[in-house]
gemmi code that builds the backbone of each chain (N, CA, C; Angstrom):
import gemmi

chains = {
    "A": [
        ("UNK", (-93.091, 114.070, 116.002), (-92.518, 113.277, 115.021), (-92.368, 111.799, 115.505)),
        ("UNK", (-91.719, 110.969, 114.726), (-91.561, 109.400, 115.171), (-92.819, 108.823, 115.260)),
        ("UNK", (-93.704, 109.012, 114.289), (-95.080, 108.179, 114.248), (-94.976, 106.884, 113.378)),
        ("UNK", (-95.544, 105.964, 113.927), (-95.785, 104.705, 113.158), (-97.014, 104.284, 113.146)),
        ("UNK", (-97.580, 103.919, 112.057), (-99.102, 103.565, 111.797), (-98.998, 102.128, 111.379)),
        ("UNK", (-100.177, 101.457, 111.599), (-100.582, 100.075, 111.381), (-101.797, 100.003, 110.754)),
        ("UNK", (-102.030, 99.260, 109.760), (-103.305, 99.092, 109.045), (-103.397, 97.573, 108.554)),
        ("UNK", (-104.618, 96.864, 109.120), (-105.781, 97.565, 109.665), (-105.449, 97.736, 111.231)),
        ("UNK", (-106.399, 98.262, 111.914), (-106.178, 98.113, 113.325), (-106.946, 97.061, 113.837)),
        ("UNK", (-107.875, 96.448, 113.233), (-108.710, 95.318, 113.564), (-109.018, 94.456, 112.414)),
        ("UNK", (-108.877, 93.416, 112.406), (-109.406, 92.260, 111.585), (-109.880, 91.031, 111.945)),
        ("UNK", (-111.144, 90.591, 111.406), (-111.638, 89.364, 111.683), (-111.580, 88.548, 110.534)),
        ("UNK", (-111.312, 87.374, 110.526), (-111.105, 86.497, 109.190), (-111.603, 84.958, 109.553)),
        ("UNK", (-111.843, 84.365, 108.534), (-112.288, 82.842, 108.664), (-110.991, 82.171, 108.632)),
        ("UNK", (-110.936, 81.080, 109.319), (-109.784, 79.999, 109.380), (-109.488, 79.686, 107.940)),
        ("UNK", (-108.132, 79.633, 107.759), (-107.741, 79.246, 106.328), (-107.360, 80.566, 105.569)),
        ("UNK", (-107.881, 81.646, 105.900), (-107.474, 82.780, 104.986), (-106.073, 83.585, 105.386)),
        ("UNK", (-105.733, 84.294, 104.513), (-104.605, 84.963, 104.801), (-104.690, 86.457, 105.174)),
        ("UNK", (-104.186, 86.995, 106.077), (-104.230, 88.429, 106.356), (-102.902, 89.150, 106.340)),
        ("UNK", (-103.025, 90.306, 105.594), (-101.859, 91.190, 105.445), (-101.999, 92.260, 106.492)),
        ("UNK", (-100.898, 92.697, 107.190), (-100.781, 93.894, 108.007), (-99.685, 94.735, 107.646)),
        ("UNK", (-100.092, 95.859, 107.542), (-99.213, 97.015, 107.096), (-98.389, 97.896, 108.421)),
        ("UNK", (-97.126, 98.180, 108.044), (-96.558, 99.044, 109.324), (-95.764, 100.136, 108.492)),
        ("UNK", (-96.122, 101.271, 108.718), (-95.436, 102.372, 108.257), (-94.818, 103.359, 109.018)),
        ("UNK", (-93.612, 103.768, 108.780), (-92.995, 104.875, 109.479), (-93.396, 106.248, 108.653)),
        ("UNK", (-94.129, 107.166, 109.459), (-94.746, 108.146, 108.717), (-93.775, 109.439, 108.419)),
        ("UNK", (-92.801, 109.497, 109.371), (-91.982, 110.783, 109.271), (-90.515, 110.682, 109.357)),
        ("UNK", (-90.147, 109.301, 109.271), (-88.734, 109.039, 109.394), (-88.463, 107.635, 108.436)),
        ("UNK", (-87.223, 107.389, 108.342), (-86.905, 106.240, 107.403), (-86.340, 105.283, 108.450)),
        ("UNK", (-86.800, 103.937, 108.204), (-86.426, 103.002, 108.958), (-86.100, 101.605, 108.213)),
        ("UNK", (-84.730, 101.529, 108.433), (-84.018, 100.243, 107.738), (-84.436, 99.138, 108.471)),
        ("UNK", (-84.828, 99.239, 109.687), (-85.104, 98.096, 110.711), (-86.371, 98.286, 111.166)),
        ("UNK", (-87.279, 97.251, 110.993), (-88.664, 97.308, 111.660), (-88.785, 96.017, 112.396)),
        ("UNK", (-89.425, 95.821, 113.501), (-89.670, 94.586, 114.241), (-90.985, 94.178, 114.357)),
        ("UNK", (-91.426, 93.032, 114.320), (-92.731, 92.482, 114.584), (-92.967, 91.817, 115.808)),
        ("UNK", (-93.983, 92.166, 116.640), (-94.136, 91.582, 118.117), (-95.574, 90.992, 117.939)),
        ("UNK", (-95.728, 90.050, 118.945), (-97.021, 89.391, 119.298), (-97.152, 89.524, 120.646)),
        ("UNK", (-98.488, 89.971, 120.974), (-98.725, 90.140, 122.501), (-100.140, 89.433, 122.809)),
        ("UNK", (-100.100, 88.430, 123.750), (-101.420, 87.857, 124.176), (-101.909, 88.625, 125.434)),
        ("UNK", (-103.075, 88.525, 125.730), (-103.925, 89.114, 126.641), (-102.980, 89.163, 127.996)),
        ("UNK", (-102.741, 90.474, 128.570), (-101.985, 90.569, 129.838), (-100.690, 89.741, 129.908)),
        ("UNK", (-100.011, 89.822, 128.800), (-98.728, 89.455, 128.567), (-97.771, 90.422, 128.065)),
        ("UNK", (-96.519, 90.269, 128.038), (-95.588, 91.019, 127.492), (-95.484, 90.785, 126.052)),
        ("UNK", (-94.637, 91.634, 125.298), (-94.477, 91.671, 123.810), (-93.482, 90.691, 123.645)),
        ("UNK", (-93.832, 89.749, 122.704), (-92.843, 88.751, 122.375), (-92.371, 89.060, 120.802)),
        ("UNK", (-91.147, 89.217, 120.585), (-90.367, 89.466, 119.242), (-90.568, 88.385, 118.226)),
        ("UNK", (-91.308, 88.532, 117.235), (-91.359, 87.351, 116.128), (-90.359, 87.513, 115.111)),
        ("UNK", (-89.973, 88.633, 114.724), (-89.008, 88.684, 113.700), (-88.444, 90.089, 113.490)),
        ("UNK", (-87.239, 90.265, 112.930), (-86.914, 91.500, 112.542), (-86.681, 91.805, 111.158)),
        ("UNK", (-87.107, 92.793, 110.721), (-87.420, 93.044, 109.092), (-86.428, 94.184, 108.799)),
        ("UNK", (-85.597, 93.766, 107.725), (-84.550, 94.668, 107.289), (-84.739, 95.091, 105.825)),
        ("UNK", (-84.879, 96.247, 105.490), (-85.233, 96.849, 104.245), (-84.231, 96.303, 103.076)),
        ("UNK", (-84.766, 95.489, 102.122), (-84.083, 95.057, 101.037), (-83.500, 93.744, 101.323)),
        ("UNK", (-83.719, 93.033, 102.500), (-83.201, 91.864, 102.671), (-84.202, 90.916, 103.356)),
        ("UNK", (-83.848, 89.625, 103.701), (-84.817, 88.687, 104.273), (-84.931, 89.056, 105.690)),
        ("UNK", (-86.083, 88.730, 106.351), (-86.264, 88.872, 107.723), (-85.473, 88.006, 108.426)),
        ("UNK", (-85.278, 88.197, 109.778), (-84.630, 87.254, 110.815), (-85.817, 86.938, 111.727)),
        ("UNK", (-86.158, 85.740, 111.752), (-87.210, 85.109, 112.532), (-86.625, 84.636, 113.925)),
        ("UNK", (-87.331, 84.828, 114.964), (-86.939, 84.307, 116.234), (-87.256, 82.877, 116.431)),
        ("UNK", (-86.622, 82.148, 117.167), (-86.809, 80.760, 117.378), (-88.178, 80.351, 117.746)),
        ("UNK", (-88.786, 79.327, 116.935), (-90.213, 79.021, 117.220), (-90.983, 79.694, 116.244)),
        ("UNK", (-90.868, 80.737, 115.509), (-91.596, 81.405, 114.735), (-91.516, 80.772, 113.402)),
        ("UNK", (-92.676, 80.346, 112.689), (-92.453, 79.805, 111.343), (-92.440, 80.769, 110.283)),
        ("UNK", (-91.382, 80.884, 109.536), (-91.193, 81.831, 108.530), (-92.145, 81.716, 107.382)),
        ("UNK", (-92.667, 80.537, 107.119), (-93.503, 80.209, 106.043), (-94.894, 80.592, 106.281)),
        ("UNK", (-95.299, 80.698, 107.698), (-96.427, 81.017, 108.163), (-96.718, 82.591, 108.338)),
        ("UNK", (-95.751, 83.328, 108.886), (-95.571, 84.721, 109.064), (-94.563, 85.379, 107.962)),
        ("UNK", (-95.180, 85.781, 106.858), (-94.324, 86.207, 105.844), (-94.129, 87.758, 106.042)),
        ("UNK", (-92.920, 88.176, 105.912), (-92.507, 89.484, 106.216), (-91.808, 89.990, 104.849)),
        ("UNK", (-92.232, 91.250, 104.544), (-91.646, 91.971, 103.494), (-91.337, 93.535, 103.800)),
        ("UNK", (-90.063, 93.929, 103.579), (-89.685, 95.266, 103.891), (-89.150, 95.779, 102.653)),
        ("UNK", (-90.056, 96.146, 101.869), (-89.731, 96.821, 100.474), (-89.291, 98.175, 100.337)),
        ("UNK", (-89.668, 98.878, 101.209), (-88.991, 100.317, 101.279), (-88.604, 100.763, 102.660)),
        ("UNK", (-88.187, 101.845, 102.783), (-87.600, 102.390, 104.022), (-88.702, 102.920, 104.938)),
        ("UNK", (-89.950, 102.831, 104.553), (-91.125, 103.134, 105.313), (-92.169, 102.291, 105.361)),
        ("UNK", (-92.058, 101.094, 104.981), (-93.055, 100.121, 104.859), (-92.542, 98.735, 104.999)),
        ("UNK", (-93.142, 98.183, 106.030), (-92.967, 96.509, 106.122), (-94.534, 96.032, 106.258)),
        ("UNK", (-94.520, 94.760, 105.826), (-95.755, 93.914, 105.738), (-95.441, 92.676, 106.435)),
        ("UNK", (-96.517, 92.302, 107.452), (-96.592, 90.835, 107.787), (-97.913, 90.291, 107.225)),
        ("UNK", (-97.706, 89.161, 106.641), (-98.755, 88.254, 106.133), (-98.838, 87.056, 106.982)),
        ("UNK", (-100.111, 86.845, 107.618), (-100.217, 85.607, 108.395), (-101.049, 84.726, 107.365)),
        ("UNK", (-100.450, 83.577, 106.998), (-100.917, 82.737, 106.020), (-101.643, 81.626, 106.489)),
        ("UNK", (-102.841, 81.265, 105.792), (-103.596, 80.206, 106.421), (-103.798, 80.335, 107.911)),
        ("UNK", (-104.506, 81.385, 108.278), (-104.491, 81.722, 109.605), (-105.559, 80.735, 110.340)),
        ("UNK", (-105.247, 80.393, 111.577), (-105.988, 79.606, 112.306), (-106.635, 80.221, 113.767)),
        ("UNK", (-107.344, 79.636, 114.486), (-107.718, 80.422, 115.832), (-106.676, 80.817, 116.620)),
        ("UNK", (-105.732, 79.901, 116.722), (-104.518, 80.076, 117.564), (-103.802, 81.188, 117.197)),
        ("UNK", (-103.780, 81.780, 116.029), (-103.172, 82.911, 115.461), (-103.739, 84.366, 115.873)),
        ("UNK", (-104.825, 83.947, 116.469), (-105.594, 85.283, 117.027), (-104.580, 85.990, 118.135)),
        ("UNK", (-104.440, 87.222, 118.106), (-103.484, 87.844, 118.891), (-103.475, 89.317, 118.496)),
        ("UNK", (-102.674, 90.035, 119.332), (-102.369, 91.541, 119.056), (-101.159, 91.539, 118.403)),
        ("UNK", (-100.984, 92.111, 117.102), (-99.769, 92.212, 116.505), (-99.073, 93.686, 116.386)),
        ("UNK", (-98.109, 93.772, 116.940), (-97.464, 95.260, 116.929), (-96.177, 95.206, 116.238)),
        ("UNK", (-95.935, 96.296, 115.437), (-94.734, 96.661, 114.720), (-93.940, 97.760, 115.388)),
        ("UNK", (-92.941, 97.780, 115.263), (-91.967, 99.090, 115.789), (-91.063, 99.196, 114.603)),
        ("UNK", (-90.402, 100.400, 114.570), (-89.582, 101.003, 113.768), (-88.424, 101.690, 114.206)),
        ("UNK", (-87.199, 101.460, 113.756), (-86.165, 102.034, 114.371), (-85.539, 103.190, 113.290)),
        ("UNK", (-85.287, 104.554, 114.119), (-85.102, 105.521, 113.193), (-83.601, 105.400, 112.739)),
        ("UNK", (-83.495, 105.284, 111.511), (-82.162, 105.035, 110.831), (-81.085, 106.126, 110.957)),
        ("UNK", (-81.682, 107.431, 111.069), (-80.851, 108.682, 111.121), (-80.483, 109.242, 112.445)),
        ("UNK", (-79.615, 109.945, 112.625), (-79.476, 110.471, 113.916), (-78.494, 109.533, 114.996)),
        ("UNK", (-78.305, 110.088, 116.047), (-77.531, 109.437, 117.092), (-78.400, 108.419, 117.823)),
        ("UNK", (-79.612, 108.783, 118.007), (-80.590, 107.807, 118.737), (-81.175, 106.614, 117.866)),
        ("UNK", (-80.160, 105.999, 117.277), (-80.732, 105.074, 116.295), (-81.183, 103.692, 117.013)),
        ("UNK", (-81.075, 103.788, 118.299), (-81.566, 102.512, 119.039), (-82.900, 102.673, 119.563)),
        ("UNK", (-83.418, 103.754, 119.317), (-84.932, 104.074, 119.808), (-85.788, 103.393, 118.907)),
        ("UNK", (-86.790, 102.584, 119.385), (-87.862, 101.970, 118.632), (-89.207, 102.740, 118.961)),
        ("UNK", (-89.965, 103.073, 117.860), (-91.281, 103.647, 117.941), (-92.242, 102.541, 117.592)),
        ("UNK", (-93.260, 102.444, 118.317), (-94.212, 101.463, 117.960), (-95.351, 101.842, 117.462)),
        ("UNK", (-96.151, 100.881, 116.690), (-97.276, 101.325, 115.909), (-98.526, 101.168, 116.903)),
        ("UNK", (-99.732, 101.354, 116.471), (-100.772, 101.113, 117.562), (-101.381, 99.738, 117.643)),
        ("UNK", (-100.765, 98.906, 116.746), (-101.246, 97.592, 116.899), (-102.427, 97.126, 116.035)),
        ("UNK", (-102.572, 95.736, 115.764), (-103.664, 95.200, 115.012), (-103.975, 94.056, 115.667)),
        ("UNK", (-105.488, 93.980, 116.066), (-106.164, 92.920, 116.587), (-106.607, 91.872, 115.719)),
        ("UNK", (-106.021, 90.878, 115.567), (-106.391, 89.612, 114.681), (-107.299, 88.698, 115.483)),
        ("UNK", (-108.346, 88.322, 114.862), (-109.346, 87.357, 115.436), (-109.638, 86.411, 114.219)),
        ("UNK", (-109.380, 85.260, 114.493), (-109.508, 84.237, 113.424), (-110.562, 83.214, 114.039)),
        ("UNK", (-111.713, 83.341, 113.211), (-112.802, 82.349, 113.475), (-112.829, 81.044, 113.130)),
    ],
    "B": [
        ("UNK", (-78.957, 84.671, 126.235), (-79.419, 85.870, 125.955), (-79.931, 86.736, 126.992)),
        ("UNK", (-80.303, 87.786, 126.709), (-80.687, 88.697, 127.816), (-82.045, 88.311, 128.526)),
        ("UNK", (-82.212, 88.645, 129.651), (-83.377, 88.388, 130.410), (-83.629, 89.437, 131.286)),
        ("UNK", (-84.946, 90.212, 131.183), (-85.277, 91.118, 131.922), (-86.363, 90.927, 132.978)),
        ("UNK", (-86.225, 91.099, 134.271), (-87.240, 90.806, 135.264), (-87.839, 92.152, 135.712)),
        ("UNK", (-89.168, 92.387, 135.946), (-89.673, 93.507, 136.232), (-90.599, 93.276, 137.585)),
        ("UNK", (-90.666, 94.135, 138.447), (-91.587, 93.926, 139.640), (-91.826, 95.588, 140.020)),
        ("UNK", (-93.283, 95.599, 140.528), (-93.927, 94.477, 140.744), (-94.849, 94.266, 139.684)),
        ("UNK", (-95.802, 93.217, 139.464), (-96.501, 93.080, 138.279), (-97.820, 93.863, 138.408)),
        ("UNK", (-98.166, 94.160, 139.622), (-99.254, 95.133, 139.652), (-98.993, 96.202, 140.771)),
        ("UNK", (-99.407, 97.310, 140.726), (-99.061, 98.511, 141.686), (-100.323, 99.440, 141.783)),
        ("UNK", (-100.861, 99.523, 142.998), (-101.911, 100.487, 143.214), (-101.563, 101.672, 144.030)),
        ("UNK", (-101.788, 102.832, 143.746), (-101.411, 104.012, 144.571), (-102.308, 104.995, 144.368)),
        ("UNK", (-102.444, 105.860, 145.264), (-103.316, 106.907, 145.487), (-102.880, 108.066, 144.578)),
        ("UNK", (-103.836, 108.832, 144.033), (-103.491, 109.937, 143.219), (-102.576, 110.932, 144.120)),
        ("UNK", (-101.597, 111.261, 143.371), (-100.621, 112.304, 144.068), (-99.439, 111.522, 144.778)),
        ("UNK", (-99.511, 110.249, 144.953), (-98.513, 109.523, 145.561), (-97.480, 109.078, 144.497)),
        ("UNK", (-96.229, 108.668, 144.913), (-95.338, 108.122, 143.767), (-95.439, 106.755, 143.592)),
        ("UNK", (-94.962, 106.310, 142.348), (-94.889, 105.085, 141.948), (-93.425, 104.695, 141.648)),
        ("UNK", (-92.957, 103.567, 141.875), (-91.722, 102.995, 141.516), (-91.795, 101.558, 140.980)),
        ("UNK", (-91.152, 101.632, 139.733), (-91.246, 100.265, 139.136), (-89.681, 99.787, 138.918)),
        ("UNK", (-89.470, 98.605, 139.270), (-87.784, 98.014, 139.059), (-87.607, 96.909, 138.071)),
        ("UNK", (-86.647, 97.129, 137.602), (-86.294, 95.999, 136.457), (-84.672, 95.692, 136.794)),
        ("UNK", (-84.439, 94.436, 136.565), (-83.077, 93.850, 136.558), (-83.024, 93.173, 135.145)),
        ("UNK", (-81.559, 93.330, 134.862), (-81.142, 92.653, 133.414), (-80.115, 91.874, 133.771)),
        ("UNK", (-79.758, 90.747, 132.918), (-78.707, 89.815, 132.919), (-77.606, 89.994, 132.231)),
        ("UNK", (-77.661, 90.655, 130.910), (-76.399, 90.796, 130.115), (-75.706, 92.238, 130.373)),
        ("UNK", (-74.524, 92.115, 130.708), (-73.874, 93.345, 131.183), (-73.557, 94.198, 129.861)),
        ("UNK", (-73.614, 93.497, 128.671), (-73.358, 94.357, 127.447), (-74.365, 95.199, 126.909)),
        ("UNK", (-75.745, 95.028, 127.729), (-76.709, 95.818, 127.356), (-76.531, 97.386, 127.814)),
        ("UNK", (-77.018, 98.160, 126.962), (-76.573, 99.652, 127.189), (-77.521, 100.684, 126.995)),
        ("UNK", (-78.754, 100.125, 126.724), (-79.997, 101.081, 126.278), (-81.244, 100.453, 126.957)),
        ("UNK", (-81.875, 101.515, 127.718), (-83.025, 101.061, 128.488), (-84.170, 101.730, 128.418)),
        ("UNK", (-85.181, 101.517, 127.515), (-86.322, 102.439, 127.520), (-87.418, 101.859, 128.226)),
        ("UNK", (-88.301, 102.811, 128.681), (-89.589, 102.442, 129.370), (-90.836, 102.891, 128.292)),
        ("UNK", (-91.724, 101.904, 128.354), (-93.041, 102.149, 127.482), (-94.146, 102.170, 128.241)),
        ("UNK", (-95.268, 103.020, 127.961), (-96.697, 102.897, 128.533), (-97.369, 102.303, 127.606)),
        ("UNK", (-98.209, 101.274, 127.970), (-99.304, 100.837, 127.068), (-100.719, 100.870, 127.677)),
        ("UNK", (-101.467, 101.656, 126.969), (-102.760, 101.733, 127.392), (-103.775, 100.508, 126.665)),
        ("UNK", (-104.880, 100.375, 127.212), (-105.679, 99.082, 126.741), (-105.834, 99.331, 125.219)),
        ("UNK", (-105.509, 98.257, 124.458), (-105.869, 98.166, 123.164), (-104.926, 99.069, 122.153)),
        ("UNK", (-103.908, 99.455, 122.674), (-102.969, 100.283, 121.996), (-101.586, 99.997, 121.898)),
        ("UNK", (-100.699, 100.498, 121.159), (-99.358, 100.079, 121.095), (-98.687, 100.783, 122.135)),
        ("UNK", (-97.419, 100.268, 122.559), (-96.523, 100.932, 123.572), (-96.027, 102.227, 123.107)),
        ("UNK", (-95.958, 103.174, 124.158), (-95.647, 104.535, 123.860), (-94.126, 104.866, 124.602)),
        ("UNK", (-93.196, 104.964, 123.985), (-92.063, 105.474, 124.644), (-92.062, 106.658, 125.561)),
        ("UNK", (-91.901, 106.402, 126.958), (-92.037, 107.589, 127.796), (-90.645, 108.203, 128.182)),
        ("UNK", (-89.743, 107.353, 128.329), (-88.357, 107.894, 128.776), (-87.286, 106.685, 128.563)),
        ("UNK", (-86.162, 107.027, 128.263), (-85.076, 105.988, 128.091), (-83.759, 106.548, 128.500)),
        ("UNK", (-82.825, 105.638, 129.003), (-81.502, 105.975, 129.525), (-80.450, 105.094, 128.905)),
        ("UNK", (-79.340, 105.580, 128.614), (-78.188, 104.915, 128.070), (-77.214, 104.645, 129.302)),
        ("UNK", (-76.413, 103.793, 128.979), (-75.545, 103.284, 130.142), (-74.393, 104.423, 130.514)),
        ("UNK", (-74.270, 105.324, 129.835), (-73.310, 106.456, 130.162), (-74.010, 107.488, 131.040)),
        ("UNK", (-75.273, 107.230, 131.441), (-75.904, 108.014, 132.353), (-76.449, 107.513, 133.600)),
        ("UNK", (-76.501, 107.866, 134.647), (-77.096, 107.183, 135.834), (-78.502, 107.561, 136.100)),
        ("UNK", (-78.724, 108.818, 135.596), (-80.272, 109.163, 136.022), (-80.787, 110.218, 134.897)),
        ("UNK", (-82.021, 110.104, 134.740), (-82.555, 111.049, 133.549), (-83.891, 111.501, 133.995)),
        ("UNK", (-84.324, 112.656, 133.968), (-85.629, 113.031, 134.395), (-86.375, 113.875, 133.235)),
        ("UNK", (-87.694, 113.604, 133.433), (-88.492, 114.442, 132.278), (-89.819, 114.807, 133.087)),
        ("UNK", (-89.916, 115.980, 133.579), (-91.080, 116.460, 134.505), (-91.361, 115.418, 135.577)),
        ("UNK", (-92.452, 114.723, 135.506), (-92.813, 113.854, 136.568), (-92.276, 112.449, 136.602)),
        ("UNK", (-91.511, 112.122, 135.523), (-91.022, 110.948, 135.367), (-89.481, 110.929, 135.340)),
        ("UNK", (-88.887, 109.919, 136.092), (-87.416, 109.818, 136.196), (-87.150, 108.329, 136.080)),
        ("UNK", (-85.891, 108.045, 135.504), (-85.318, 106.792, 135.405), (-83.847, 106.814, 136.026)),
        ("UNK", (-83.589, 105.727, 136.731), (-82.236, 105.634, 137.195), (-81.674, 104.245, 136.800)),
        ("UNK", (-80.326, 104.165, 136.649), (-79.813, 103.058, 136.309), (-78.484, 102.827, 137.100)),
        ("UNK", (-78.319, 101.614, 137.577), (-77.148, 101.218, 138.286), (-76.525, 99.936, 137.427)),
        ("UNK", (-75.453, 100.320, 136.711), (-74.949, 99.446, 135.824), (-74.219, 98.226, 136.568)),
        ("UNK", (-73.585, 98.462, 137.751), (-73.063, 97.566, 138.671), (-73.835, 96.494, 139.066)),
        ("UNK", (-75.044, 96.810, 139.526), (-75.994, 95.956, 140.034), (-76.899, 95.449, 138.948)),
        ("UNK", (-76.971, 96.078, 137.836), (-77.600, 95.719, 136.651), (-79.118, 95.836, 137.007)),
        ("UNK", (-79.495, 97.089, 137.411), (-81.001, 97.225, 137.446), (-81.236, 98.764, 137.292)),
        ("UNK", (-82.476, 98.848, 136.875), (-82.931, 100.267, 136.542), (-84.247, 100.414, 137.042)),
        ("UNK", (-84.627, 101.599, 137.296), (-85.925, 101.861, 137.906), (-86.720, 103.150, 137.312)),
        ("UNK", (-88.054, 103.028, 137.312), (-88.805, 103.994, 136.797), (-89.483, 104.694, 138.077)),
        ("UNK", (-89.510, 106.011, 138.137), (-90.105, 106.809, 139.138), (-91.184, 107.662, 138.594)),
        ("UNK", (-92.301, 107.725, 139.096), (-93.470, 108.691, 138.716), (-93.986, 109.313, 139.897)),
        ("UNK", (-93.814, 110.639, 139.914), (-94.192, 111.562, 141.047), (-95.520, 111.993, 140.775)),
        ("UNK", (-96.125, 112.460, 141.964), (-97.524, 113.062, 141.660), (-98.430, 112.291, 140.603)),
        ("UNK", (-98.484, 111.188, 141.090), (-99.110, 110.333, 140.003), (-100.801, 111.035, 139.808)),
        ("UNK", (-101.287, 110.607, 138.485), (-102.621, 111.123, 138.280), (-103.225, 109.986, 137.745)),
        ("UNK", (-104.636, 109.884, 137.716), (-105.326, 108.891, 137.263), (-104.981, 108.452, 135.770)),
        ("UNK", (-104.688, 109.462, 134.915), (-104.374, 109.155, 133.466), (-102.819, 108.483, 133.364)),
        ("UNK", (-102.281, 108.249, 134.518), (-101.006, 107.499, 134.602), (-101.329, 105.935, 134.535)),
        ("UNK", (-102.498, 105.583, 134.793), (-102.938, 104.257, 134.981), (-102.748, 103.701, 133.564)),
        ("UNK", (-102.058, 102.461, 133.438), (-101.764, 101.883, 132.332), (-100.729, 100.703, 132.531)),
        ("UNK", (-100.193, 99.998, 131.663), (-99.400, 98.893, 131.802), (-97.836, 99.392, 131.360)),
        ("UNK", (-96.924, 99.245, 132.205), (-95.638, 99.987, 132.044), (-94.636, 98.703, 131.687)),
        ("UNK", (-93.805, 98.845, 130.626), (-92.769, 97.943, 130.269), (-91.558, 98.539, 130.340)),
        ("UNK", (-90.517, 97.822, 130.871), (-89.252, 98.275, 130.713), (-88.547, 97.401, 129.713)),
        ("UNK", (-87.414, 97.772, 129.226), (-86.743, 96.798, 128.056), (-85.192, 97.119, 128.206)),
        ("UNK", (-84.439, 96.215, 127.581), (-83.032, 96.566, 127.471), (-82.633, 96.004, 126.163)),
        ("UNK", (-81.529, 96.634, 125.700), (-80.999, 96.158, 124.260), (-79.462, 96.265, 124.476)),
        ("UNK", (-78.630, 95.997, 123.380), (-77.314, 96.320, 123.338), (-77.045, 97.555, 122.293)),
        ("UNK", (-78.127, 98.291, 122.000), (-77.872, 99.502, 121.277), (-78.321, 99.265, 119.812)),
        ("UNK", (-77.927, 100.138, 118.970), (-78.233, 100.342, 117.674), (-78.280, 99.084, 116.885)),
        ("UNK", (-79.498, 98.681, 116.354), (-79.763, 97.534, 115.428), (-80.034, 96.447, 116.313)),
        ("UNK", (-79.904, 96.397, 117.588), (-80.169, 95.227, 118.244), (-81.789, 95.245, 118.790)),
        ("UNK", (-82.179, 93.940, 119.238), (-83.472, 93.764, 119.490), (-83.642, 94.333, 121.022)),
        ("UNK", (-84.972, 94.603, 121.403), (-85.431, 95.128, 122.665), (-85.780, 93.576, 123.421)),
        ("UNK", (-85.141, 93.384, 124.742), (-85.911, 92.468, 125.453), (-86.816, 92.948, 126.467)),
        ("UNK", (-88.063, 92.615, 126.691), (-89.036, 93.369, 127.464), (-89.096, 92.604, 128.850)),
        ("UNK", (-89.581, 93.451, 129.910), (-89.866, 92.834, 131.101), (-91.206, 92.451, 130.999)),
        ("UNK", (-91.767, 91.788, 132.019), (-93.097, 91.225, 131.998), (-94.171, 92.273, 132.166)),
        ("UNK", (-93.921, 93.547, 132.369), (-94.983, 94.577, 132.567), (-95.437, 94.712, 134.058)),
        ("UNK", (-95.891, 95.963, 134.227), (-96.470, 96.365, 135.556), (-97.788, 97.040, 135.309)),
        ("UNK", (-98.815, 96.683, 135.831), (-100.218, 97.350, 135.673), (-100.182, 98.222, 136.915)),
        ("UNK", (-100.166, 99.593, 136.360), (-100.248, 100.551, 137.576), (-101.618, 101.132, 137.544)),
        ("UNK", (-102.323, 101.193, 138.722), (-103.485, 101.738, 138.988), (-103.563, 102.889, 139.761)),
        ("UNK", (-103.863, 104.098, 139.493), (-103.949, 105.105, 140.215), (-105.310, 105.600, 140.663)),
        ("UNK", (-105.513, 105.509, 141.903), (-106.849, 105.771, 142.388), (-107.256, 107.311, 142.637)),
        ("UNK", (-108.234, 107.679, 142.147), (-108.551, 109.168, 142.464), (-109.028, 109.473, 143.926)),
    ],
}
model = gemmi.Model(1)
for chain_id, residues in chains.items():
    chain = gemmi.Chain(chain_id)
    for i, (resn, *xyz) in enumerate(residues, 1):
        res = gemmi.Residue()
        res.name, res.seqid = resn, gemmi.SeqId(i, " ")
        for name, pos in zip(("N", "CA", "C"), xyz):
            atom = gemmi.Atom()
            atom.name, atom.element = name, gemmi.Element(name[0])
            atom.pos, atom.b_iso = gemmi.Position(*pos), 0.0
            res.add_atom(atom)
        chain.add_residue(res)
    model.add_chain(chain)
structure = gemmi.Structure()
structure.add_model(model)
structure.setup_entities()
């Protein structure tokens, strides 16, 4: 149980294009999902917290107009990198928190999406 | 806000030996401490977690200890195997609905 999927796993795009990444909780409902960014050999940096049916909460320094987050259902959150540039190249990882049960503080991570902007 | 320090940054052990990774946290209100294993090119996988009402938790070869007074917690892996080689992250949070703050990670290498 507690499986989180991400799509696509890898994307290469040209500078200036927009890229959408999907995060799905496959066997549980998630009112809250989190989006992280990870640079090579570094730790995970939280970008934003995505709440179902409401606006995402962005961490300091993260541009909300550049990284658009939509959490339209209890099993799906999307991150759109708008007008991507080479400096946006990174490993993007989502996590989902199981809304049910006593262990609601547990976060399960997706496999990540490698974004390369040329 | 919360700050989590993790040591060592790299750890090399011989197969069969034990490995210990330590983390300290700054916010005494934190009460949930998970450990994640991340293999190259993959997302982090939860391997064990502990809550502040427990001092120790064990799952086969993996154990975690928590010292709330000193605000530190540790991951212990016994009888290490080459497939344990990965990057391990500790994290802390204030519980349900709250964000995780991650440590810097430890690259564990188990030599056969």
